[in-house]
N, C-alpha and C positions, 0 to 999 in steps of 0.2 A: 360662429361670429364672423370669421373671415369670409365665409361664403355669402353671408348676408351683405357685408360691406362690398364685396366684389360685385354682386348683382345690383346693388344700389348704384355703384359707380358706372356699371354698364348702362343702366337705365338712364342715368344722368347724361352720359355721353351720347346716347341715341337721340336725345332731344335736339342736339345741335349738329351731329355728324350723321352721314348716311349709315344705315344699319351694317352694311358690309365692312365699312371702314372701322366703325366702332368695335365690331366683333373681332376683326383682325388685330387691332391694337390690344384688346382685352385678352385674346389668346396669347399674343406675344409677351405681354406682361406676366401672365400666368406661367408660361413656360420658363421665362427667365427667373422668376421668383422660385419656382420649383427646383431648378438646377442650383440656384444660389443656396437654397435651404439644404439641399443634399450635400453641397460642398461644406456648408457650415457644420452640419452634424456628423460628417465623415462618411456618409454612404456613397458619395460621388467623389471620384478622384479629381484633384485640383491640378490643373496645368496652365501654363501661361497661354497656350493656344486656345484652350477652352474658355478661359476668362476673357480673352480678347474677342472671340467669336460671339460669346454671350452678351458682352457689353456693347458690341457694335450696334445692334438694332435700337438700343435704348439711348444711344448718343452720348455715352460716357467718355 
């Protein structure tokens, strides 16, 4: 389900953004969510530095 929603979001973004830009944003969001999920379930260590570096690109 998540993969289908992700692909639909990328397809929607490509309608208005250049393909390279849309893909870069899509990959960045995917990497950020993967690390956040790992921190949430406990398989990834949580540190202030990591949280700041991960949240930087998404503008939090």
